Backbone bond lengths (Angstrom), bond angles and torsions (degrees), N, CA, C in turn:
res aa  C-N    CA-C-N  psi(-1)  N-CA   C-N-CA  omega(-1)  CA-C   N-CA-C  phi
1 M - - - 1.451 - - 1.502 108.57 -
2 S 1.280 116.38 141.82 1.453 119.94 179.00 1.515 110.09 -82.78
3 R 1.298 114.58 155.52 1.459 120.58 176.63 1.535 110.07 -56.54
4 E 1.325 116.13 -37.06 1.469 120.45 179.87 1.522 111.38 -60.57
5 A 1.308 117.39 -40.15 1.466 120.69 -179.45 1.522 111.06 -66.30
6 V 1.335 117.03 -41.26 1.467 120.82 177.65 1.520 109.55 -65.24
7 E 1.318 116.39 -43.02 1.464 120.04 178.83 1.523 110.81 -62.85
8 D 1.337 117.20 -35.79 1.463 120.88 177.42 1.525 110.84 -63.11
9 L 1.336 117.25 -43.31 1.467 120.51 177.38 1.526 110.90 -60.65
10 L 1.327 116.27 -44.18 1.457 120.42 179.74 1.523 110.27 -64.64
11 D 1.325 116.90 -43.75 1.457 120.92 179.51 1.524 111.01 -61.01
12 R 1.320 116.15 -42.94 1.463 119.74 178.28 1.521 110.58 -63.85
13 W 1.338 117.23 -42.35 1.468 120.11 179.06 1.526 110.36 -61.35
14 L 1.317 117.00 -41.32 1.459 121.01 -177.92 1.523 112.80 -71.20
15 N 1.340 117.60 -34.05 1.463 120.95 -168.63 1.519 116.56 -113.60
16 E 1.328 118.12 -7.68 1.460 120.45 -178.06 1.524 110.12 -121.73
17 P 1.329 116.68 98.92 1.468 119.77 -178.77 1.533 113.47 -54.37
18 A 1.316 118.24 -36.88 1.468 120.11 -179.69 1.532 110.56 -66.98
19 F 1.327 117.49 -40.38 1.463 121.20 178.00 1.518 109.62 -65.22
20 R 1.317 117.04 -40.84 1.464 121.94 178.30 1.528 110.05 -60.36
21 A 1.326 116.99 -44.07 1.463 121.22 179.12 1.528 111.12 -65.12
22 E 1.330 116.88 -39.82 1.462 120.67 178.03 1.529 110.63 -63.49
23 L 1.330 117.14 -41.21 1.463 120.38 178.05 1.519 111.31 -61.29
24 R 1.315 116.19 -41.19 1.464 119.24 179.29 1.528 111.00 -64.44
25 A 1.318 117.34 -38.75 1.464 121.81 -176.74 1.527 112.53 -77.59
26 N 1.328 117.10 -36.33 1.470 121.25 -175.45 1.530 108.60 -153.40
27 P 1.323 117.64 76.00 1.464 120.31 -173.92 1.532 114.03 -55.89
28 E 1.326 118.05 -53.47 1.468 119.98 -176.26 1.517 111.70 -65.35
29 G 1.311 116.46 -45.02 1.460 120.02 -179.86 1.512 112.26 -61.85
30 T 1.315 116.99 -39.92 1.460 121.21 -179.55 1.521 111.05 -64.98
31 V 1.325 116.98 -42.87 1.470 119.54 178.60 1.522 109.55 -65.36
32 R 1.328 116.92 -43.13 1.468 119.64 179.93 1.530 110.74 -62.26
33 L 1.329 117.52 -42.72 1.467 120.87 179.35 1.521 112.33 -68.11
34 S 1.333 117.15 -23.56 1.467 120.39 179.43 1.523 111.74 -71.17
35 G 1.339 115.80 -16.88 1.456 119.60 -178.62 1.515 113.83 91.67
36 A 1.325 117.22 -3.36 1.459 121.07 179.24 1.526 109.41 -71.62
37 A 1.313 116.34 133.88 1.465 121.68 179.48 1.519 108.78 -109.71
38 L 1.319 116.23 99.66 1.459 120.68 -179.18 1.526 110.38 -86.00
39 N 1.332 115.52 146.35 1.461 119.11 173.83 1.527 108.14 -84.26
40 E 1.316 117.53 177.83 1.470 121.18 -175.54 1.521 112.21 -59.39
41 E 1.316 116.99 -42.46 1.470 121.15 179.92 1.524 110.91 -63.05
42 E 1.310 116.47 -42.64 1.466 120.64 -179.66 1.526 111.15 -68.02
43 W 1.353 117.35 -40.01 1.463 119.74 176.46 1.517 110.81 -62.83
44 A 1.328 117.15 -41.43 1.465 120.46 179.50 1.521 110.07 -61.67
45 A 1.318 116.87 -44.42 1.461 120.56 178.75 1.523 110.46 -64.86
46 F 1.328 116.90 -43.02 1.455 121.75 179.86 1.526 111.35 -61.43
47 R 1.331 115.72 -43.31 1.467 120.29 -179.37 1.523 112.43 -67.77
48 S 1.315 117.34 -19.72 1.466 120.60 -179.79 1.530 112.50 -82.09
49 I 1.313 117.46 -7.16 1.464 121.51 -178.30 1.527 109.82 -73.45
50 N 1.318 116.02 132.48 1.464 121.79 176.61 1.531 107.87 -90.52
51 W 1.330 116.12 98.17 1.465 121.32 -176.20 1.523 112.78 -73.22
52 D 1.336 118.25 -1.73 1.463 121.44 176.11 1.523 112.32 -83.97
53 L 1.345 117.08 -9.89 1.466 120.55 177.99 1.521 109.83 -67.70
54 S 1.326 116.80 159.44 1.460 120.49 176.12 1.529 109.23 -68.14
55 D 1.317 116.37 163.38 1.461 120.36 177.88 1.528 111.02 -56.74
56 E 1.319 116.12 -41.87 1.469 120.52 -179.28 1.526 110.99 -64.13
57 E 1.336 116.39 -42.39 1.465 120.29 178.94 1.531 111.06 -66.71
58 L 1.318 116.49 -41.27 1.456 120.07 178.52 1.525 111.09 -64.27
59 E 1.311 117.00 -44.55 1.463 119.97 -179.97 1.522 110.63 -60.26
60 L 1.311 117.51 -45.65 1.462 121.33 178.54 1.528 110.48 -62.31
61 M 1.322 116.61 -45.12 1.450 120.71 -179.97 1.528 111.34 -62.03
62 L 1.326 116.99 -43.94 1.460 120.24 -179.46 1.522 111.62 -65.82
63 R 1.310 116.88 -39.73 1.467 119.91 -179.76 1.524 111.83 -68.49
64 E 1.317 117.46 -29.00 1.465 121.96 -178.14 1.534 112.27 -96.24
65 S 1.314 117.04 -2.95 1.469 120.59 -172.52 1.517 112.11 -80.03
66 E 1.312 112.27 173.15 1.453 120.52 175.42 1.529 109.76 -103.68
67 I 1.310 116.92 20.55 1.445 120.27 177.50 1.531 106.79 -69.56
68 P 1.331 117.97 124.21 1.459 120.06 -178.15 1.513 112.57 -53.70
69 G 1.310 116.63 126.41 1.444 121.65 178.06 1.506 115.75 91.92
70 F 1.337 117.61 -14.52 1.457 120.19 179.28 1.505 110.43 -92.45
């Protein structure tokens, strides 16, 4: 996956409330439907995200994470 694709997912999460809600309800399905192709490392990092955190906690976690592109 390119850095641009990861940045697009992050941008959508930050700026599109409907996309954010879809991620919370079905994280893997939403990413797959977005057309983003994550590699194994990116999927592992994505699967480690606790989607039950508040938006503020998730944003802080994503900005401080080692998820490639975030």
